[in-house]
Biotite code that builds the C-alpha atoms (Angstrom):
import biotite.structure as struc

atoms = struc.array([
    struc.Atom([-5.438, -70.492, -48.438], chain_id="A", res_id=1, res_name="MET", atom_name="CA", element="C"),
    struc.Atom([-7.465, -72.501, -50.946], chain_id="A", res_id=2, res_name="SER", atom_name="CA", element="C"),
    struc.Atom([-5.981, -74.890, -53.496], chain_id="A", res_id=3, res_name="LYS", atom_name="CA", element="C"),
    struc.Atom([-7.355, -72.638, -56.303], chain_id="A", res_id=4, res_name="TYR", atom_name="CA", element="C"),
    struc.Atom([-5.584, -69.530, -54.939], chain_id="A", res_id=5, res_name="LYS", atom_name="CA", element="C"),
    struc.Atom([-2.364, -71.567, -54.590], chain_id="A", res_id=6, res_name="ASN", atom_name="CA", element="C"),
    struc.Atom([-2.531, -72.868, -58.201], chain_id="A", res_id=7, res_name="ASP", atom_name="CA", element="C"),
    struc.Atom([-3.434, -69.355, -59.386], chain_id="A", res_id=8, res_name="TYR", atom_name="CA", element="C"),
    struc.Atom([-0.536, -67.759, -57.494], chain_id="A", res_id=9, res_name="SER", atom_name="CA", element="C"),
    struc.Atom([1.892, -70.473, -58.799], chain_id="A", res_id=10, res_name="LYS", atom_name="CA", element="C"),
    struc.Atom([0.797, -69.982, -62.487], chain_id="A", res_id=11, res_name="GLN", atom_name="CA", element="C"),
    struc.Atom([1.420, -66.246, -62.325], chain_id="A", res_id=12, res_name="PHE", atom_name="CA", element="C"),
    struc.Atom([4.577, -66.683, -60.380], chain_id="A", res_id=13, res_name="SER", atom_name="CA", element="C"),
    struc.Atom([5.957, -68.896, -63.076], chain_id="A", res_id=14, res_name="GLU", atom_name="CA", element="C"),
    struc.Atom([4.920, -66.474, -65.823], chain_id="A", res_id=15, res_name="MET", atom_name="CA", element="C"),
    struc.Atom([6.581, -63.499, -64.022], chain_id="A", res_id=16, res_name="PHE", atom_name="CA", element="C"),
    struc.Atom([9.606, -65.414, -63.341], chain_id="A", res_id=17, res_name="LYS", atom_name="CA", element="C"),
    struc.Atom([10.007, -66.323, -67.084], chain_id="A", res_id=18, res_name="ALA", atom_name="CA", element="C"),
    struc.Atom([9.371, -62.701, -67.967], chain_id="A", res_id=19, res_name="LEU", atom_name="CA", element="C"),
    struc.Atom([11.977, -61.430, -65.624], chain_id="A", res_id=20, res_name="SER", atom_name="CA", element="C"),
    struc.Atom([14.671, -62.271, -68.155], chain_id="A", res_id=21, res_name="ASN", atom_name="CA", element="C"),
    struc.Atom([15.255, -59.425, -70.626], chain_id="A", res_id=22, res_name="GLU", atom_name="CA", element="C"),
    struc.Atom([15.476, -61.682, -73.673], chain_id="A", res_id=23, res_name="HIS", atom_name="CA", element="C"),
    struc.Atom([12.330, -63.601, -72.829], chain_id="A", res_id=24, res_name="ARG", atom_name="CA", element="C"),
    struc.Atom([10.517, -60.352, -72.234], chain_id="A", res_id=25, res_name="LEU", atom_name="CA", element="C"),
    struc.Atom([11.652, -59.105, -75.700], chain_id="A", res_id=26, res_name="GLU", atom_name="CA", element="C"),
    struc.Atom([10.457, -62.393, -77.307], chain_id="A", res_id=27, res_name="ILE", atom_name="CA", element="C"),
    struc.Atom([7.154, -62.238, -75.435], chain_id="A", res_id=28, res_name="PHE", atom_name="CA", element="C"),
    struc.Atom([6.487, -58.619, -76.415], chain_id="A", res_id=29, res_name="LEU", atom_name="CA", element="C"),
    struc.Atom([7.634, -59.227, -80.016], chain_id="A", res_id=30, res_name="TYR", atom_name="CA", element="C"),
    struc.Atom([4.998, -62.024, -80.253], chain_id="A", res_id=31, res_name="LEU", atom_name="CA", element="C"),
    struc.Atom([2.355, -59.915, -78.568], chain_id="A", res_id=32, res_name="ALA", atom_name="CA", element="C"),
    struc.Atom([3.003, -56.879, -80.797], chain_id="A", res_id=33, res_name="LYS", atom_name="CA", element="C"),
    struc.Atom([2.763, -58.962, -84.030], chain_id="A", res_id=34, res_name="ASN", atom_name="CA", element="C"),
    struc.Atom([-0.963, -59.602, -83.539], chain_id="A", res_id=35, res_name="CYS", atom_name="CA", element="C"),
    struc.Atom([-3.344, -57.371, -85.474], chain_id="A", res_id=36, res_name="PHE", atom_name="CA", element="C"),
    struc.Atom([-4.371, -54.344, -83.495], chain_id="A", res_id=37, res_name="PRO", atom_name="CA", element="C"),
    struc.Atom([-7.227, -55.148, -81.179], chain_id="A", res_id=38, res_name="GLY", atom_name="CA", element="C"),
    struc.Atom([-7.236, -58.830, -82.038], chain_id="A", res_id=39, res_name="GLU", atom_name="CA", element="C"),
    struc.Atom([-5.752, -61.980, -80.387], chain_id="A", res_id=40, res_name="LEU", atom_name="CA", element="C"),
    struc.Atom([-5.381, -64.877, -82.763], chain_id="A", res_id=41, res_name="SER", atom_name="CA", element="C"),
    struc.Atom([-3.548, -68.198, -83.154], chain_id="A", res_id=42, res_name="THR", atom_name="CA", element="C"),
    struc.Atom([-4.092, -67.912, -86.967], chain_id="A", res_id=43, res_name="ASP", atom_name="CA", element="C"),
    struc.Atom([-1.017, -68.740, -89.039], chain_id="A", res_id=44, res_name="LYS", atom_name="CA", element="C"),
    struc.Atom([-0.441, -65.072, -89.765], chain_id="A", res_id=45, res_name="GLU", atom_name="CA", element="C"),
    struc.Atom([-0.125, -64.503, -85.974], chain_id="A", res_id=46, res_name="MET", atom_name="CA", element="C"),
    struc.Atom([2.715, -67.006, -85.482], chain_id="A", res_id=47, res_name="ARG", atom_name="CA", element="C"),
    struc.Atom([6.422, -66.422, -85.773], chain_id="A", res_id=48, res_name="ALA", atom_name="CA", element="C"),
    struc.Atom([9.054, -68.991, -86.695], chain_id="A", res_id=49, res_name="SER", atom_name="CA", element="C"),
    struc.Atom([12.022, -69.459, -84.267], chain_id="A", res_id=50, res_name="VAL", atom_name="CA", element="C"),
    struc.Atom([14.353, -68.177, -87.115], chain_id="A", res_id=51, res_name="GLY", atom_name="CA", element="C"),
    struc.Atom([12.207, -65.018, -87.671], chain_id="A", res_id=52, res_name="LYS", atom_name="CA", element="C"),
    struc.Atom([12.254, -64.350, -83.926], chain_id="A", res_id=53, res_name="LEU", atom_name="CA", element="C"),
    struc.Atom([16.055, -64.548, -83.922], chain_id="A", res_id=54, res_name="GLY", atom_name="CA", element="C"),
    struc.Atom([16.475, -62.309, -86.886], chain_id="A", res_id=55, res_name="GLU", atom_name="CA", element="C"),
    struc.Atom([13.996, -59.719, -85.554], chain_id="A", res_id=56, res_name="GLY", atom_name="CA", element="C"),
    struc.Atom([15.543, -59.505, -82.013], chain_id="A", res_id=57, res_name="LEU", atom_name="CA", element="C"),
    struc.Atom([19.226, -60.126, -82.942], chain_id="A", res_id=58, res_name="GLY", atom_name="CA", element="C"),
    struc.Atom([19.432, -63.181, -80.610], chain_id="A", res_id=59, res_name="ILE", atom_name="CA", element="C"),
    struc.Atom([21.494, -66.262, -81.503], chain_id="A", res_id=60, res_name="ALA", atom_name="CA", element="C"),
    struc.Atom([19.379, -69.368, -82.440], chain_id="A", res_id=61, res_name="PRO", atom_name="CA", element="C"),
    struc.Atom([20.545, -71.391, -79.424], chain_id="A", res_id=62, res_name="SER", atom_name="CA", element="C"),
    struc.Atom([19.683, -68.575, -77.074], chain_id="A", res_id=63, res_name="THR", atom_name="CA", element="C"),
    struc.Atom([16.305, -68.111, -78.638], chain_id="A", res_id=64, res_name="ILE", atom_name="CA", element="C"),
    struc.Atom([15.559, -71.881, -78.350], chain_id="A", res_id=65, res_name="SER", atom_name="CA", element="C"),
    struc.Atom([16.510, -71.853, -74.621], chain_id="A", res_id=66, res_name="HIS", atom_name="CA", element="C"),
    struc.Atom([14.303, -68.793, -73.912], chain_id="A", res_id=67, res_name="HIS", atom_name="CA", element="C"),
    struc.Atom([11.388, -70.101, -75.874], chain_id="A", res_id=68, res_name="LEU", atom_name="CA", element="C"),
    struc.Atom([11.559, -73.381, -73.846], chain_id="A", res_id=69, res_name="LYS", atom_name="CA", element="C"),
    struc.Atom([11.327, -71.368, -70.575], chain_id="A", res_id=70, res_name="GLU", atom_name="CA", element="C"),
    struc.Atom([8.387, -69.278, -72.006], chain_id="A", res_id=71, res_name="LEU", atom_name="CA", element="C"),
    struc.Atom([6.630, -72.451, -73.084], chain_id="A", res_id=72, res_name="ARG", atom_name="CA", element="C"),
    struc.Atom([7.101, -74.242, -69.784], chain_id="A", res_id=73, res_name="GLN", atom_name="CA", element="C"),
    struc.Atom([5.742, -71.211, -67.953], chain_id="A", res_id=74, res_name="SER", atom_name="CA", element="C"),
    struc.Atom([2.568, -71.262, -70.059], chain_id="A", res_id=75, res_name="GLY", atom_name="CA", element="C"),
    struc.Atom([3.122, -67.986, -71.765], chain_id="A", res_id=76, res_name="LEU", atom_name="CA", element="C"),
    struc.Atom([3.512, -69.259, -75.353], chain_id="A", res_id=77, res_name="ILE", atom_name="CA", element="C"),
    struc.Atom([2.772, -72.283, -77.507], chain_id="A", res_id=78, res_name="ARG", atom_name="CA", element="C"),
    struc.Atom([4.951, -73.841, -80.039], chain_id="A", res_id=79, res_name="MET", atom_name="CA", element="C"),
    struc.Atom([4.251, -76.169, -83.006], chain_id="A", res_id=80, res_name="GLU", atom_name="CA", element="C"),
    struc.Atom([6.509, -77.929, -85.466], chain_id="A", res_id=81, res_name="ARG", atom_name="CA", element="C"),
    struc.Atom([5.545, -77.432, -89.124], chain_id="A", res_id=82, res_name="LYS", atom_name="CA", element="C"),
    struc.Atom([7.959, -79.457, -91.157], chain_id="A", res_id=83, res_name="GLY", atom_name="CA", element="C"),
    struc.Atom([11.417, -77.927, -90.594], chain_id="A", res_id=84, res_name="LYS", atom_name="CA", element="C"),
    struc.Atom([9.978, -74.811, -89.041], chain_id="A", res_id=85, res_name="THR", atom_name="CA", element="C"),
    struc.Atom([8.893, -74.262, -85.382], chain_id="A", res_id=86, res_name="ILE", atom_name="CA", element="C"),
    struc.Atom([6.140, -71.743, -85.032], chain_id="A", res_id=87, res_name="GLU", atom_name="CA", element="C"),
    struc.Atom([5.381, -69.919, -81.675], chain_id="A", res_id=88, res_name="CYS", atom_name="CA", element="C"),
    struc.Atom([2.523, -67.839, -80.593], chain_id="A", res_id=89, res_name="TRP", atom_name="CA", element="C"),
    struc.Atom([0.833, -66.413, -77.492], chain_id="A", res_id=90, res_name="ILE", atom_name="CA", element="C"),
    struc.Atom([-2.469, -68.015, -76.637], chain_id="A", res_id=91, res_name="GLU", atom_name="CA", element="C"),
    struc.Atom([-5.244, -65.254, -76.468], chain_id="A", res_id=92, res_name="PRO", atom_name="CA", element="C"),
    struc.Atom([-6.341, -66.757, -73.199], chain_id="A", res_id=93, res_name="ASP", atom_name="CA", element="C"),
    struc.Atom([-2.944, -66.230, -71.759], chain_id="A", res_id=94, res_name="THR", atom_name="CA", element="C"),
    struc.Atom([-2.958, -62.475, -72.560], chain_id="A", res_id=95, res_name="LEU", atom_name="CA", element="C"),
    struc.Atom([-6.480, -62.215, -71.244], chain_id="A", res_id=96, res_name="GLU", atom_name="CA", element="C"),
    struc.Atom([-5.408, -63.884, -67.945], chain_id="A", res_id=97, res_name="ASP", atom_name="CA", element="C"),
    struc.Atom([-2.577, -61.409, -67.574], chain_id="A", res_id=98, res_name="LEU", atom_name="CA", element="C"),
    struc.Atom([-4.845, -58.426, -68.338], chain_id="A", res_id=99, res_name="ILE", atom_name="CA", element="C"),
    struc.Atom([-7.345, -59.763, -65.646], chain_id="A", res_id=100, res_name="GLN", atom_name="CA", element="C"),
    struc.Atom([-4.600, -60.307, -63.192], chain_id="A", res_id=101, res_name="PHE", atom_name="CA", element="C"),
    struc.Atom([-3.360, -56.622, -63.426], chain_id="A", res_id=102, res_name="PHE", atom_name="CA", element="C"),
    struc.Atom([-7.059, -55.239, -63.367], chain_id="A", res_id=103, res_name="GLN", atom_name="CA", element="C"),
    struc.Atom([-7.737, -57.247, -60.219], chain_id="A", res_id=104, res_name="GLN", atom_name="CA", element="C"),
    struc.Atom([-4.419, -56.048, -58.780], chain_id="A", res_id=105, res_name="ALA", atom_name="CA", element="C"),
    struc.Atom([-5.298, -52.470, -59.288], chain_id="A", res_id=106, res_name="LYS", atom_name="CA", element="C"),
    struc.Atom([-8.856, -53.110, -57.856], chain_id="A", res_id=107, res_name="GLY", atom_name="CA", element="C"),
    struc.Atom([-10.733, -53.265, -61.128], chain_id="A", res_id=108, res_name="GLY", atom_name="CA", element="C"),
    struc.Atom([-13.265, -55.834, -62.369], chain_id="A", res_id=109, res_name="LYS", atom_name="CA", element="C"),
])
């Protein structure tokens, strides 16, 4: 097996491992759904603060922080501090990679 295929498999394995937790999946889907229809963007409007995520999902702040760390380490989300606020978002390339993964899995192009 080539190194590329090993790296590719490891990358997706880490992503799916992170998404196997119910709270992390909820956070990821919340971030994905808050993009404008048909668009993927890292513009400020597409970002959610940690506090807003907690309120929207009914998850305690300490729990949100833990799950965001896991999502970030797996490469699913990005985070950036803006003063006292921490913003998080999904990189458009990450969603595109996941879409391509599933298209290849079903035999598509």
